[in-house]
C-alpha positions as CSV (number, residue, x, y, z in Angstrom):
1,M,34.6,-122.9,107.6
2,I,35.8,-119.9,109.8
3,H,38.8,-121.9,111.0
4,S,39.9,-122.9,107.5
5,I,39.7,-119.3,106.3
6,A,41.8,-118.1,109.2
7,D,44.4,-120.9,108.6
8,R,44.6,-120.0,104.9
9,A,45.2,-116.3,105.7
10,M,47.8,-117.2,108.3
11,Q,49.7,-119.2,105.7
12,S,49.8,-116.2,103.4
13,L,51.2,-114.1,106.3
14,S,54.0,-116.6,107.2
15,G,56.6,-114.1,106.0
16,Y,55.9,-111.8,108.9
17,Q,57.4,-112.2,112.3
18,Q,54.2,-111.0,113.9
19,A,50.8,-111.7,112.3
20,E,47.2,-112.4,113.5
21,V,43.9,-113.3,111.9
22,Y,40.5,-113.1,113.5
23,A,37.5,-114.5,111.7
24,S,33.9,-114.6,112.8
25,E,30.4,-115.7,111.7
26,A,27.1,-114.6,113.2
27,V,23.6,-115.6,112.3
28,V,21.2,-113.0,113.6
29,H,17.4,-113.1,113.9
30,T,15.6,-109.9,114.9
31,V,11.9,-109.0,115.5
32,Y,11.0,-105.3,115.5
33,I,8.0,-103.7,117.3
34,D,6.8,-100.2,116.3
35,D,3.7,-98.6,117.9
36,S,2.7,-101.9,119.6
37,K,2.7,-103.8,116.2
38,I,5.2,-106.2,114.8
39,S,6.8,-104.3,112.0
40,N,9.5,-106.7,110.7
41,I,11.3,-109.9,111.3
42,E,14.6,-110.4,109.6
43,T,17.6,-112.8,109.4
44,K,21.1,-111.8,108.6
45,V,24.3,-113.8,108.1
46,D,27.5,-111.8,108.9
47,R,30.8,-113.4,108.1
48,G,34.2,-111.7,107.9
49,M,37.8,-111.5,109.0
50,M,40.5,-109.1,110.2
51,A,44.2,-109.5,109.4
52,R,47.0,-107.7,111.3
53,M,50.7,-107.9,110.8
54,A,53.8,-106.1,112.1
55,D,57.2,-105.2,110.7
56,G,59.2,-103.9,113.6
57,G,57.1,-101.2,115.2
58,R,55.0,-100.6,112.1
59,Q,51.6,-102.4,111.9
60,G,49.0,-103.0,109.2
61,K,45.5,-104.1,109.5
62,A,42.3,-104.5,107.4
63,S,39.0,-106.2,107.6
64,V,36.5,-107.5,105.0
65,S,33.2,-109.3,104.7
66,L,33.8,-112.8,103.4
67,N,31.3,-112.6,100.6
68,R,33.4,-113.9,97.7
69,E,36.3,-116.1,97.0
70,S,38.8,-113.3,96.6
71,S,37.9,-111.6,100.0
72,V,40.8,-113.1,101.9
73,D,43.4,-112.0,99.4
74,E,41.8,-108.5,99.2
75,C,42.0,-108.2,103.0
76,L,45.7,-109.1,103.0
77,R,46.5,-106.7,100.2
78,M,44.8,-103.8,102.1
79,A,46.5,-104.7,105.4
80,E,49.9,-104.7,103.7
81,S,49.1,-101.4,102.0
82,V,48.4,-99.9,105.5
83,L,51.6,-101.4,106.8
84,R,53.7,-99.6,104.2
85,Y,52.5,-96.2,105.3
86,S,52.0,-96.7,109.0
87,P,54.3,-94.9,111.5
88,E,56.6,-96.7,114.0
89,N,54.9,-97.5,117.3
90,P,57.6,-98.1,120.0
91,E,55.0,-99.4,122.4
92,F,54.0,-102.4,120.3
93,K,55.0,-105.6,122.1
94,G,53.6,-108.2,119.7
95,Y,50.4,-110.2,119.7
96,A,49.1,-112.6,122.3
97,M,51.2,-115.6,123.4
98,P,49.5,-119.0,123.7
99,G,48.5,-120.4,127.0
100,Q,46.6,-123.3,128.7
101,A,42.9,-122.9,129.5
102,K,42.4,-121.9,133.2
103,I,38.6,-122.5,133.4
104,H,36.0,-124.9,132.1
105,A,34.0,-123.8,129.1
106,P,31.0,-121.7,130.4
107,D,27.4,-122.5,129.5
108,V,26.9,-119.9,126.8
109,W,25.4,-122.0,123.9
110,D,21.6,-122.4,123.8
111,P,20.2,-124.9,121.2
112,K,16.9,-123.0,121.3
113,V,18.7,-120.0,119.8
114,E,20.5,-122.2,117.3
115,N,17.2,-123.6,116.1
116,I,14.9,-120.6,116.5
117,T,12.4,-119.7,113.8
118,P,10.8,-116.4,112.8
119,E,7.5,-117.8,114.1
120,D,9.1,-118.3,117.6
121,L,10.2,-114.7,117.7
122,R,6.8,-113.5,116.4
123,E,5.0,-115.4,119.2
124,V,7.2,-113.9,122.0
125,A,6.6,-110.4,120.5
126,K,2.8,-111.0,120.4
127,V,2.8,-112.1,124.1
128,L,4.7,-108.9,125.0
129,I,2.3,-106.7,123.1
130,E,-0.8,-108.4,124.5
131,N,0.3,-108.1,128.1
132,C,1.5,-104.5,128.0
133,R,-1.1,-102.1,129.3
134,V,0.5,-99.1,127.6
135,N,1.9,-98.3,124.1
136,I,5.2,-99.8,123.0
137,P,6.7,-97.1,120.7
138,R,9.7,-99.2,119.8
139,A,11.2,-102.5,120.8
140,Q,13.3,-105.3,119.4
141,I,14.4,-108.8,120.3
142,R,17.6,-110.0,118.8
143,V,19.0,-113.5,119.0
144,S,22.2,-114.8,117.4
145,T,24.7,-117.6,117.1
146,N,28.4,-116.5,117.1
147,I,31.5,-118.4,116.1
148,G,34.9,-116.8,116.3
149,C,38.5,-118.0,115.6
150,T,41.8,-116.4,116.5
151,M,45.2,-117.5,115.1
152,N,48.6,-115.8,115.2
153,S,52.2,-116.3,114.4
154,N,53.1,-117.0,118.1
155,G,51.1,-120.2,118.0
156,V,47.7,-119.0,119.2
157,D,44.9,-121.1,117.7
158,V,41.6,-120.8,119.6
159,S,37.9,-120.9,118.8
160,H,34.8,-119.8,120.6
161,R,31.1,-120.2,120.1
162,S,28.2,-118.7,121.9
163,T,24.6,-117.6,121.6
164,L,23.4,-114.0,122.4
165,V,20.0,-112.8,123.3
166,Y,19.3,-109.1,123.6
167,G,16.1,-107.2,124.0
168,H,15.5,-103.4,124.2
169,F,11.9,-102.2,125.0
170,T,10.3,-98.8,125.4
171,S,6.9,-97.9,126.7
172,M,4.7,-94.7,126.8
173,A,1.6,-93.8,128.8
174,V,-0.3,-90.5,129.0
175,R,-2.0,-89.6,132.3
176,D,-1.3,-86.1,133.7
177,H,1.5,-85.9,131.0
178,P,3.4,-88.4,128.9
179,G,5.4,-91.0,130.9
180,E,8.1,-93.3,129.5
181,G,9.5,-96.7,130.5
182,M,12.4,-98.8,129.4
183,E,13.5,-102.4,129.9
184,T,16.5,-104.4,128.5
185,F,17.4,-108.0,128.5
186,H,21.0,-109.3,128.2
187,G,21.7,-113.0,128.1
188,T,23.0,-116.1,126.3
189,H,19.9,-118.2,126.6
190,F,16.4,-117.7,125.2
191,D,14.8,-117.4,128.7
192,L,13.5,-113.8,128.6
193,D,10.0,-113.5,130.1
194,P,7.7,-111.3,127.9
195,V,5.0,-111.1,130.5
196,A,7.3,-109.9,133.2
197,I,8.9,-107.4,130.8
198,A,5.4,-106.1,129.7
199,N,4.4,-105.6,133.3
200,A,7.6,-103.7,134.1
201,L,7.2,-101.5,131.0
202,S,3.6,-100.7,132.1
203,D,4.4,-100.0,135.7
204,K,7.3,-97.7,134.7
205,A,5.4,-95.7,132.1
206,E,2.3,-95.3,134.3
207,A,4.4,-94.1,137.3
208,A,6.3,-91.6,135.1
209,A,3.0,-90.3,133.7
210,V,1.9,-89.1,137.2
211,C,5.2,-87.6,138.4
212,R,5.4,-84.2,139.9
213,E,8.3,-81.8,139.5
214,F,10.6,-81.8,142.5
215,K,11.1,-78.4,144.2
216,G,14.1,-77.1,146.2
217,S,17.2,-79.1,147.0
218,R,18.1,-81.8,149.6
219,K,20.9,-84.0,150.5
220,M,19.8,-87.6,150.5
221,S,20.6,-91.3,149.9
222,M,20.5,-92.6,146.3
223,I,19.0,-96.1,145.6
224,L,19.7,-97.4,142.1
225,P,18.1,-100.5,140.6
226,P,20.2,-102.7,138.2
227,S,18.8,-100.9,135.1
228,E,20.3,-97.6,136.2
229,L,23.3,-98.8,138.3
230,G,24.9,-101.0,135.6
231,D,26.0,-98.2,133.3
232,M,26.9,-96.0,136.4
233,M,29.2,-98.7,137.7
234,M,30.7,-99.4,134.3
235,S,31.5,-95.7,133.5
236,A,33.1,-95.1,136.9
237,V,34.5,-98.4,138.4
238,G,35.0,-99.9,134.9
239,S,37.0,-96.9,133.9
240,A,39.1,-96.9,137.1
241,I,40.2,-100.6,136.6
242,H,40.8,-100.2,132.8
243,G,44.4,-101.1,132.0
244,E,44.9,-98.4,129.4
245,N,43.6,-95.7,131.7
246,V,46.1,-97.0,134.3
247,K,48.9,-97.1,131.7
248,Y,48.4,-93.5,130.8
249,G,47.7,-92.2,134.3
250,R,44.0,-91.4,133.7
251,S,42.6,-93.8,136.3
252,L,41.7,-92.4,139.7
253,W,42.8,-95.8,141.1
254,K,46.1,-96.0,139.2
255,D,48.1,-96.0,142.5
256,S,45.6,-97.9,144.6
257,L,46.3,-101.6,144.0
258,G,46.1,-103.3,147.4
259,K,44.4,-100.3,149.0
260,E,40.9,-99.7,150.2
261,V,38.9,-97.9,147.5
262,A,35.3,-98.9,148.4
263,S,33.1,-99.9,151.3
264,K,34.1,-103.1,153.1
265,C,30.8,-104.7,152.0
266,L,31.7,-104.4,148.3
267,N,33.1,-107.4,146.4
268,I,33.4,-107.4,142.6
269,T,34.7,-110.3,140.5
270,D,35.4,-110.5,136.7
271,D,33.8,-113.9,136.2
272,P,33.9,-115.6,132.8
273,T,32.7,-118.9,134.1
274,V,29.0,-118.1,134.2
275,R,26.2,-117.5,131.7
276,A,27.1,-114.0,130.4
277,P,27.4,-112.6,126.9
278,L,31.2,-112.3,126.9
279,S,32.1,-115.3,129.1
280,C,34.7,-117.4,127.3
281,V,37.8,-119.7,127.9
282,F,40.1,-117.5,125.7
283,D,39.6,-113.8,124.9
284,D,39.4,-112.5,121.3
285,E,43.3,-112.3,121.2
286,G,43.7,-115.9,122.4
287,T,44.8,-115.2,126.0
288,P,43.4,-117.6,128.6
289,T,40.7,-116.0,130.9
290,E,40.1,-116.7,134.5
291,R,37.9,-115.7,137.4
292,R,39.6,-112.6,138.8
293,P,38.9,-110.7,142.0
294,I,38.7,-107.0,141.3
295,I,37.6,-105.7,144.7
296,E,37.6,-107.8,147.8
297,G,36.2,-106.3,151.0
298,G,36.6,-102.9,149.5
299,V,40.3,-103.5,148.6
300,L,41.4,-103.1,145.0
301,R,43.0,-106.4,143.9
302,S,43.3,-106.2,140.1
303,F,43.1,-104.2,136.9
304,I,42.1,-105.6,133.6
305,R,44.4,-105.5,130.5
306,D,44.8,-106.7,127.0
307,S,48.1,-107.5,125.2
308,F,48.7,-103.8,124.2
309,C,49.1,-103.0,127.9
310,G,51.3,-106.0,128.5
311,D,50.8,-108.9,130.9
312,S,47.2,-109.4,129.5
313,T,44.5,-110.5,132.0
314,G,42.5,-112.0,129.1
315,N,40.3,-109.0,128.6
316,G,41.1,-108.2,125.0
317,M,37.7,-108.4,123.3
318,R,36.3,-107.7,119.9
319,R,32.8,-109.1,120.6
320,S,29.9,-107.0,121.9
321,S,27.5,-107.9,124.7
322,V,24.5,-106.5,122.7
323,E,25.4,-107.0,119.0
324,A,26.8,-110.1,117.3
325,Q,27.4,-108.5,113.9
326,G,30.7,-106.9,112.9
327,A,33.0,-108.5,115.5
328,Y,35.7,-109.0,112.8
329,E,35.7,-105.2,112.1
330,R,36.8,-104.3,115.6
331,T,40.4,-104.1,116.9
332,P,40.6,-105.7,120.4
333,T,39.9,-103.4,123.3
334,I,39.9,-103.9,127.0
335,K,36.5,-105.0,128.3
336,P,35.3,-106.8,131.4
337,L,34.1,-110.3,130.7
338,N,31.4,-110.2,133.3
339,L,31.9,-107.8,136.3
340,T,29.9,-109.4,139.1
341,V,28.9,-107.4,142.2
342,S,28.2,-109.9,145.0
343,P,24.6,-109.5,146.1
344,G,23.5,-108.8,149.6
345,S,20.6,-110.2,151.6
346,L,18.1,-107.3,151.4
347,S,15.1,-107.1,149.1
348,R,14.4,-103.7,147.4
349,D,11.5,-103.2,149.9
350,D,13.9,-103.9,152.8
351,I,16.3,-101.2,151.5
352,I,13.4,-98.7,151.1
353,S,12.1,-99.5,154.7
354,Q,15.5,-98.7,156.2
355,T,16.0,-95.5,154.3
356,D,15.2,-92.4,156.3
357,N,15.7,-89.8,153.5
358,G,16.4,-90.9,150.0
359,I,15.3,-91.3,146.4
360,L,14.8,-94.6,144.4
361,V,15.6,-93.7,140.8
362,E,13.3,-95.5,138.4
363,K,14.8,-93.8,135.4
364,F,17.5,-91.4,134.5
365,A,17.5,-89.6,131.2
366,W,20.9,-91.3,130.7
367,P,22.6,-93.2,133.5
368,E,26.3,-92.4,133.2
369,A,29.1,-90.9,135.4
370,D,32.2,-89.1,134.1
371,E,34.8,-91.7,133.3
372,L,37.8,-89.7,134.5
373,T,36.3,-88.1,137.7
374,G,33.3,-90.2,138.6
375,R,31.1,-87.1,138.9
376,F,27.6,-87.1,137.7
377,G,24.6,-84.7,137.4
378,L,21.8,-86.6,135.9
379,N,18.2,-85.7,135.1
380,V,15.7,-87.9,137.0
381,R,12.8,-88.8,134.6
382,C,11.1,-90.8,137.3
383,G,12.0,-91.3,141.0
384,Y,10.4,-92.1,144.3
385,I,11.1,-89.9,147.3
386,I,11.4,-91.9,150.5
387,R,10.9,-90.5,154.0
388,K,11.2,-92.7,157.1
389,G,11.0,-95.9,155.1
390,E,8.0,-94.9,153.1
391,I,7.5,-93.8,149.5
392,V,5.8,-90.4,149.8
393,E,6.1,-88.8,146.3
394,T,6.8,-89.7,142.7
395,I,8.9,-86.9,141.0
396,N,10.6,-86.0,137.8
397,N,12.6,-83.1,136.3
398,A,15.2,-83.0,139.0
399,L,19.0,-83.1,139.0
400,L,20.7,-85.8,141.0
401,M,24.3,-84.9,141.7
402,G,27.2,-86.8,143.2
403,N,30.3,-88.8,142.5
404,M,30.2,-92.5,141.7
405,V,33.7,-93.2,142.8
406,D,32.9,-91.7,146.2
407,A,29.5,-93.5,146.2
408,V,31.1,-97.0,146.2
409,A,33.0,-95.9,149.3
410,N,29.7,-94.9,150.9
411,I,27.5,-97.9,150.3
412,E,24.5,-98.2,152.7
413,A,22.9,-101.4,151.4
414,I,23.3,-104.1,148.8
415,G,20.2,-105.9,147.5
416,N,19.6,-109.6,146.7
417,D,18.2,-109.0,143.1
418,P,21.2,-109.1,140.7
419,K,20.5,-108.6,137.0
420,Q,22.7,-109.0,134.0
421,M,23.3,-105.6,132.3
422,G,25.6,-106.2,129.4
423,V,29.0,-107.0,130.8
424,I,28.1,-106.4,134.5
425,S,25.8,-108.1,136.9
426,V,24.5,-105.8,139.7
427,P,21.8,-105.8,142.3
428,T,19.9,-102.8,143.7
429,M,22.3,-100.7,145.8
430,S,21.9,-97.7,148.1
431,F,24.5,-94.9,148.5
432,S,24.8,-91.9,150.8
433,D,25.7,-88.3,150.2
434,T,24.1,-87.3,146.9
435,E,22.1,-84.1,146.3
436,L,18.7,-83.7,144.6
437,V,18.0,-80.3,143.1
438,G,14.7,-79.3,141.6
439,N,13.1,-76.2,140.1
């Protein structure tokens, strides 16, 4: 159905030298937990399309939900109306050009998700609640099937289908004071473990509930688990390799292609061949994707680009790694398909045992570095102080300061426990030269 709708819209746009249609359909099932009780289970069907066309440097676009027979014609009329009033854009180079597939189709479709029932979701939520030792203030498990189609006047005609599984869980315990925990799950297959998630939520909330405020200040190593490292790496490294930031001179690595930008032990690949939420053969503009080295032995090998930047690397994406709905409403933007940090050989306990003076951060208030500078100053909600290889104290309400771009050049250890965090897969990692400041 999606393909026939896109084809019909493209026929109506045949008078334009440059035109593009993207149509998508998502069936989304969600179970919600509030205060350790299942509060709602819902199913939504989301179907829509976006049309874009160009007349010289002027462009028009519009998107609609496909909820009635006239939706396609309404979308085209709105897009043409936008085109009439849009300014000239001298940087517009046209939409994606067709190309041959460079990889085999990744394993991103799970029949369990396709055939899931509300009772299946209810049972997983019940197991989670029954095995969590503390309160679950809010949580949700969302699974969806996603079908998308891209066609344009250059000859692109590609389709993609995948399943998406996302979970977001919070926990709360009260001991000396309230303590919170959080877990997420990102995947394409329905293989999340509710018992393991419940145990992790309990452990994190109970640890945070007995934290003590950190006093003074100290230079130390920073150990980040995947839950905190994923967003930190994306906001710093992801921004530095972003083609639009390079194009406009905002990237700290804009002149560093072929140069050493990180520790020699760091290897990062954008890998759309594995089970990951955005893995695909063609991106959402229709450009072929491929397994692309980003950093090899600390040396920067590639940036990621969409067709707007020119010479697209197949990273023009509309889809989200956490939400299937609304893909057709989004103009393509540059995204990694699956940044993969090569794991090391050390367990988390090994990293702790070889740390003389450091902090293992269980939870930041919000794990994010500045996208343009890499700097961060983050509130530690729960962290473990390490001295001579032993955890000696559990602390909170301290400010951990450093620079994430500098941190990847000062890696002390890489763990063997990679975890998928949205569009990045990272293990636990240790970095030198950060400062912890307390009251």
